[in-house]
C-alpha positions as a printed NumPy array, in Angstrom:
array([[ 142.691,   92.352, -154.61 ],
       [ 140.265,   90.505, -155.873],
       [ 139.731,   86.939, -155.316],
       [ 139.125,   84.646, -157.865],
       [ 137.79 ,   80.652, -157.993],
       [ 141.227,   79.377, -156.997],
       [ 141.882,   81.225, -154.307],
       [ 142.566,   78.284, -151.197],
       [ 139.302,   78.222, -148.912],
       [ 140.045,   78.68 , -145.45 ],
       [ 137.683,   77.687, -142.84 ],
       [ 137.536,   80.43 , -140.341],
       [ 135.638,   80.026, -136.905],
       [ 135.015,   82.508, -134.516],
       [ 136.344,   84.364, -137.669],
       [ 133.36 ,   87.58 , -136.359],
       [ 135.117,   88.002, -133.521],
       [ 138.431,   90.369, -132.445],
       [ 141.337,   88.516, -133.802],
       [ 138.992,   86.576, -136.22 ],
       [ 137.757,   89.26 , -137.989],
       [ 141.308,   90.433, -138.242],
       [ 142.608,   87.218, -139.593],
       [ 140.381,   87.252, -142.174],
       [ 141.768,   91.012, -143.687],
       [ 145.185,   89.314, -143.137],
       [ 144.019,   85.969, -145.301],
       [ 142.556,   87.977, -148.191],
       [ 145.391,   89.961, -148.06 ],
       [ 147.568,   86.866, -148.602],
       [ 145.462,   85.148, -150.876],
       [ 143.506,   83.095, -149.324],
       [ 139.862,   82.863, -149.412],
       [ 138.545,   83.165, -145.79 ],
       [ 135.067,   81.371, -144.559],
       [ 134.062,   82.274, -141.489],
       [ 131.934,   80.069, -139.091],
       [ 130.214,   82.08 , -136.504],
       [ 126.848,   81.856, -134.051],
       [ 127.586,   85.38 , -133.18 ],
       [ 127.323,   83.933, -129.341],
       [ 130.609,   86.269, -128.502],
       [ 130.483,   88.804, -131.841],
       [ 128.442,   90.786, -133.347],
       [ 127.441,   91.058, -136.932],
       [ 128.431,   94.515, -137.503],
       [ 132.096,   92.959, -138.016],
       [ 130.877,   91.738, -141.409],
       [ 129.75 ,   94.875, -142.278],
       [ 133.423,   96.088, -141.203],
       [ 135.248,   93.426, -143.5  ],
       [ 132.938,   94.301, -146.347],
       [ 134.33 ,   98.356, -145.886],
       [ 137.808,   97.201, -145.582],
       [ 137.992,   94.285, -148.231],
       [ 135.087,   95.823, -151.17 ],
       [ 133.385,   92.329, -151.234],
       [ 131.281,   90.131, -148.787],
       [ 132.847,   87.552, -146.625],
       [ 131.052,   84.19 , -147.009],
       [ 130.013,   83.836, -143.182],
       [ 127.748,   80.732, -141.444],
       [ 125.818,   81.661, -138.525],
       [ 126.54 ,   78.324, -137.451],
       [ 127.983,   77.012, -133.897],
       [ 130.849,   74.812, -134.12 ],
       [ 129.326,   72.137, -132.126],
       [ 126.701,   71.59 , -134.765],
       [ 127.627,   68.642, -136.023],
       [ 125.524,   68.197, -138.967],
       [ 125.822,   71.614, -140.852],
       [ 129.716,   71.399, -139.763],
       [ 129.457,   68.125, -141.88 ],
       [ 127.795,   70.38 , -144.988],
       [ 129.906,   73.326, -144.591],
       [ 132.931,   71.365, -144.867],
       [ 131.434,   69.226, -147.825],
       [ 130.14 ,   72.9  , -149.407],
       [ 133.115,   74.826, -149.007],
       [ 136.124,   72.057, -149.153],
       [ 138.624,   74.292, -147.276],
       [ 142.653,   73.343, -147.495],
       [ 142.764,   74.945, -143.722],
       [ 140.986,   75.919, -140.201],
       [ 141.938,   78.29 , -138.063],
       [ 139.926,   77.716, -134.66 ],
       [ 139.303,   80.804, -133.121],
       [ 135.558,   80.025, -131.722],
       [ 135.827,   79.43 , -128.212],
       [ 133.977,   81.073, -124.832],
       [ 136.984,   83.239, -123.038],
       [ 135.684,   84.965, -120.015],
       [ 137.869,   83.609, -117.163],
       [ 135.723,   85.056, -114.341],
       [ 132.698,   83.517, -116.218],
       [ 134.459,   80.101, -116.717],
       [ 135.166,   80.079, -112.76 ],
       [ 131.55 ,   80.346, -112.722],
       [ 130.566,   77.839, -114.869],
       [ 132.771,   75.506, -115.76 ],
       [ 131.103,   72.703, -117.646],
       [ 129.702,   75.534, -120.097],
       [ 133.44 ,   76.418, -121.337],
       [ 134.609,   72.86 , -121.049],
       [ 132.069,   71.198, -123.367],
       [ 132.204,   74.8  , -126.042],
       [ 135.683,   74.929, -126.245],
       [ 136.639,   70.913, -126.159],
       [ 133.898,   69.535, -127.842],
       [ 134.093,   72.669, -131.094],
       [ 137.626,   71.234, -131.246],
       [ 137.298,   67.922, -131.392],
       [ 134.568,   67.667, -133.776],
       [ 136.759,   69.831, -135.952],
       [ 139.41 ,   66.922, -135.363],
       [ 137.012,   64.18 , -136.344],
       [ 136.108,   66.259, -139.553],
       [ 139.223,   67.379, -140.973],
       [ 140.506,   63.786, -141.279],
       [ 137.015,   63.175, -143.353],
       [ 137.337,   65.966, -145.864],
       [ 140.978,   65.622, -146.244],
       [ 141.678,   69.032, -144.678],
       [ 145.057,   68.952, -143.234],
       [ 146.268,   72.434, -142.157],
       [ 144.915,   73.394, -138.588],
       [ 145.996,   76.423, -136.798],
       [ 144.92 ,   76.834, -133.162],
       [ 144.266,   79.306, -130.923],
       [ 145.83 ,   79.046, -127.502],
       [ 147.075,   81.401, -124.985],
       [ 150.271,   82.606, -122.828],
       [ 147.69 ,   81.612, -120.258],
       [ 149.273,   78.12 , -119.969],
       [ 152.326,   79.266, -118.61 ],
       [ 150.927,   80.76 , -115.157],
       [ 153.25 ,   82.739, -113.701],
       [ 156.335,   81.577, -114.784],
       [ 159.094,   81.44 , -112.597],
       [ 161.496,   82.593, -115.477],
       [ 161.612,   85.277, -118.047],
       [ 160.74 ,   85.999, -120.879],
       [ 158.469,   82.971, -121.564],
       [ 159.905,   79.909, -124.129],
       [ 158.272,   77.434, -125.31 ],
       [ 159.57 ,   74.864, -123.333],
       [ 158.523,   76.891, -120.547],
       [ 156.807,   74.865, -118.139],
       [ 152.965,   74.387, -118.163],
       [ 151.267,   75.392, -115.053],
       [ 148.176,   74.725, -113.648],
       [ 145.735,   76.431, -115.259],
       [ 143.876,   79.601, -112.801],
       [ 140.802,   78.923, -114.935],
       [ 138.497,   76.862, -116.212],
       [ 139.47 ,   79.077, -119.764],
       [ 142.62 ,   78.444, -119.44 ],
       [ 142.416,   75.12 , -118.845],
       [ 140.476,   74.849, -121.769],
       [ 143.3  ,   75.553, -123.873],
       [ 146.404,   73.54 , -122.052],
       [ 143.702,   70.528, -122.73 ],
       [ 143.245,   71.767, -126.427],
       [ 146.787,   71.45 , -126.964],
       [ 146.877,   68.151, -125.589],
       [ 144.073,   67.066, -127.347],
       [ 145.967,   68.125, -130.522],
       [ 149.218,   66.739, -129.774],
       [ 147.814,   63.336, -128.95 ],
       [ 145.777,   63.081, -132.136],
       [ 148.497,   63.854, -134.552],
       [ 150.541,   61.689, -132.371],
       [ 147.754,   58.816, -133.305],
       [ 148.907,   59.807, -136.989],
       [ 145.688,   61.201, -137.715],
       [ 146.921,   63.336, -141.054],
       [ 146.811,   66.913, -139.882],
       [ 149.679,   69.031, -139.169],
       [ 148.908,   71.875, -136.765],
       [ 150.252,   74.745, -135.226],
       [ 149.062,   76.065, -131.344],
       [ 149.797,   79.677, -131.069],
       [ 150.565,   80.836, -127.998],
       [ 149.517,   84.253, -127.822],
       [ 149.954,   87.017, -125.509],
       [ 147.732,   90.624, -124.917],
       [ 146.259,   91.298, -128.201],
       [ 145.502,   94.728, -128.739],
       [ 145.009,   97.504, -131.067],
       [ 141.994,   97.665, -134.379],
       [ 142.219,   97.136, -137.771],
       [ 143.571,  101.322, -138.854],
       [ 140.694,  102.06 , -141.052],
       [ 138.997,  101.804, -137.575],
       [ 135.903,   99.606, -139.466],
       [ 136.734,   96.672, -136.718],
       [ 137.792,   96.115, -133.436],
       [ 137.752,   94.631, -130.308],
       [ 133.94 ,   94.886, -129.372],
       [ 133.977,   93.649, -125.075],
       [ 130.515,   92.667, -124.42 ],
       [ 129.353,   94.524, -121.131],
       [ 132.377,   95.655, -118.534],
       [ 135.721,   94.97 , -120.981],
       [ 137.665,   92.567, -118.632],
       [ 140.914,   93.666, -120.78 ],
       [ 143.23 ,   96.846, -120.261],
       [ 143.162,   98.516, -123.384],
       [ 139.2  ,   98.63 , -124.029],
       [ 138.92 ,   99.735, -120.608],
       [ 141.555,  102.68 , -121.106],
       [ 139.574,  104.071, -124.259],
       [ 136.088,  103.343, -122.49 ],
       [ 137.041,  105.632, -119.818],
       [ 138.886,  107.872, -122.124],
       [ 135.96 ,  108.305, -124.525],
       [ 133.611,  108.668, -120.629],
       [ 132.088,  105.626, -120.607],
       [ 133.274,  104.31 , -117.737],
       [ 133.924,  106.983, -114.324],
       [ 137.471,  105.778, -113.84 ],
       [ 139.759,  103.181, -114.329],
       [ 140.984,  101.065, -111.598],
       [ 144.908,   99.905, -111.522],
       [ 144.846,   96.718, -109.285],
       [ 147.718,   96.862, -107.064],
       [ 150.864,   99.232, -107.462],
       [ 153.28 ,   97.106, -104.708],
       [ 154.689,   94.019, -107.819],
       [ 158.453,   93.459, -108.167],
       [ 157.914,   95.53 , -111.564],
       [ 159.806,   98.915, -112.565],
       [ 156.56 ,  101.204, -111.242],
       [ 155.05 ,   98.054, -109.049],
       [ 151.836,   97.456, -112.136],
       [ 151.947,   94.191, -113.096],
       [ 153.685,   93.329, -116.708],
       [ 152.42 ,   91.883, -119.742],
       [ 153.664,   91.852, -123.337],
       [ 151.013,   93.723, -125.664],
       [ 151.031,   92.705, -129.317],
       [ 149.102,   94.469, -131.938],
       [ 146.105,   93.029, -133.13 ],
       [ 146.986,   92.894, -137.045],
       [ 150.62 ,   91.361, -136.115],
       [ 149.083,   88.952, -134.52 ],
       [ 146.376,   87.968, -137.575],
       [ 149.418,   87.935, -140.131],
       [ 151.29 ,   84.884, -137.7  ],
       [ 148.021,   83.212, -138.384],
       [ 148.729,   83.694, -142.044],
       [ 152.342,   82.729, -141.86 ],
       [ 151.484,   79.999, -139.465],
       [ 148.685,   78.477, -142.066],
       [ 151.5  ,   78.919, -145.228],
       [ 154.197,   77.346, -142.854],
       [ 151.775,   74.473, -142.487],
       [ 150.632,   74.359, -146.279],
       [ 154.482,   74.456, -147.399],
       [ 155.595,   71.55 , -145.327],
       [ 156.15 ,   68.154, -146.79 ],
       [ 155.083,   66.027, -143.77 ],
       [ 151.76 ,   64.545, -143.566],
       [ 150.836,   65.076, -139.987],
       [ 153.033,   67.419, -137.24 ],
       [ 152.541,   69.65 , -134.494],
       [ 154.499,   72.349, -132.684],
       [ 153.115,   75.356, -130.133],
       [ 154.738,   78.661, -130.844],
       [ 154.303,   81.87 , -128.505],
       [ 153.025,   85.083, -130.325],
       [ 154.079,   88.569, -128.867],
       [ 156.737,   91.375, -129.16 ],
       [ 159.349,   89.968, -126.558],
       [ 158.875,   93.39 , -124.793],
       [ 156.997,   93.658, -121.279],
       [ 155.201,   96.925, -120.717],
       [ 153.955,   98.022, -117.329],
       [ 149.892,   98.893, -116.724],
       [ 150.838,  102.265, -115.843],
       [ 153.399,  102.758, -119.001],
       [ 150.414,  101.639, -121.193],
       [ 147.845,  104.326, -119.717],
       [ 151.018,  106.953, -120.531],
       [ 151.98 ,  106.038, -123.797],
       [ 148.215,  105.991, -124.264],
       [ 147.808,  109.884, -123.196],
       [ 151.049,  110.442, -124.855],
       [ 149.945,  109.621, -128.701],
       [ 146.395,  110.681, -128.866],
       [ 146.494,  113.434, -126.207],
       [ 143.396,  112.307, -124.178],
       [ 143.951,  111.651, -120.358],
       [ 143.099,  108.94 , -118.772],
       [ 141.103,  109.17 , -115.349],
       [ 142.693,  106.26 , -112.984],
       [ 143.083,  105.444, -109.442],
       [ 145.485,  102.288, -107.888],
       [ 143.452,  100.058, -105.987],
       [ 144.27 ,   96.667, -104.26 ],
       [ 145.778,   93.721, -106.239],
       [ 143.005,   91.69 , -107.797],
       [ 143.115,   88.099, -107.248],
       [ 144.619,   85.878, -109.737],
       [ 146.544,   88.024, -111.357],
       [ 149.885,   86.853, -112.934],
       [ 152.576,   89.718, -111.766],
       [ 154.342,   89.906, -114.847],
       [ 154.631,   87.655, -118.429],
       [ 156.122,   88.185, -121.738],
       [ 157.186,   85.915, -124.421],
       [ 160.455,   85.067, -126.237],
       [ 159.43 ,   85.242, -129.825],
       [ 163.019,   83.979, -131.259],
       [ 161.398,   80.548, -132.47 ],
       [ 158.291,   82.655, -134.231],
       [ 161.153,   84.502, -136.095],
       [ 163.22 ,   81.222, -137.1  ],
       [ 160.037,   79.292, -137.803],
       [ 157.791,   81.657, -138.622],
       [ 159.725,   84.279, -140.776],
       [ 157.248,   86.539, -138.376],
       [ 157.871,   89.281, -135.893],
       [ 155.797,   91.927, -134.355],
       [ 156.228,   95.132, -136.613],
       [ 153.889,   97.63 , -134.794],
       [ 154.443,   99.838, -131.744],
       [ 152.62 ,  100.044, -128.553],
       [ 151.836,  103.634, -129.161],
       [ 150.2  ,  102.819, -132.421],
       [ 148.234,   99.938, -131.419],
       [ 146.783,  101.942, -128.72 ],
       [ 146.329,  105.192, -131.439],
       [ 144.482,  102.605, -133.632],
       [ 142.224,  101.377, -130.425],
       [ 140.889,  104.964, -129.702],
       [ 140.053,  105.78 , -133.399],
       [ 137.734,  102.535, -132.997],
       [ 136.487,  103.574, -129.852],
       [ 135.728,  107.043, -131.25 ],
       [ 133.771,  105.362, -134.089],
       [ 131.851,  103.025, -131.398],
       [ 131.307,  106.333, -129.51 ]])
């Protein structure tokens, strides 16, 4: 589509990252004009080339750290967005354990600054990137939004829980902001064009990039951490959601906020498929979908791994009129096409 000067502008912090870049595509398709703020500390500039190839035009991007007060004030003043989608956060669990202060400063300070600037520039609509990590290992499945939050397993996870609390408390004080925190489960896949996808820095921490890198010969073998859990095949269970479905959920959340009549509100919504998949089933589905064999072995359990977690998504269905549409096989095919392009 061709954007006009009347398209509502949306600030997308971390918009060159995995989820952010796909959300930029969904925003454009929905008639918004995304404005990226990304310092490329956890992403690569080639994502902008991919976006140009998909969209047929450049997306405005400020190579700015979201903790830079002066730069962020200038962006708000110049762009006059109607909403903010906040992805910009450090996210490596292991690094957060080793460098907790780095994570608390970056992830929380950037959120605080946005919540201060939004009322100052009359920006009301805020979508926050949260995570199912706030649930820990739940006692009952599937997880609903009323499932108690448990103590975080890492400083990264704790920044998401604290971030939710900051937003809730700020809005309770009646700042003129409407916010939705989307607690998403395990994003996978890539844009079907293979122009953008997940770009893990170093050794992947997530399952699917490790599968695709092993299939491509970049990694010699994939280790499955434990096969003695109380699950159908003994391996951990997760809710794997296609990144394009996740991107669409952000657009639906933003649209819901813009259409809402209240001047301040806050809610949390799970974003997943509602289905749990074992690690071994993900590997098997990848092999069936691509025809490529994955070299893997079973190792001991990994400290900190949750046995199983998957979402109840009825609230997302009801409140956002959204549901995941893409199958696991589709997501894994797209991830493999993206890996082949990288290789």
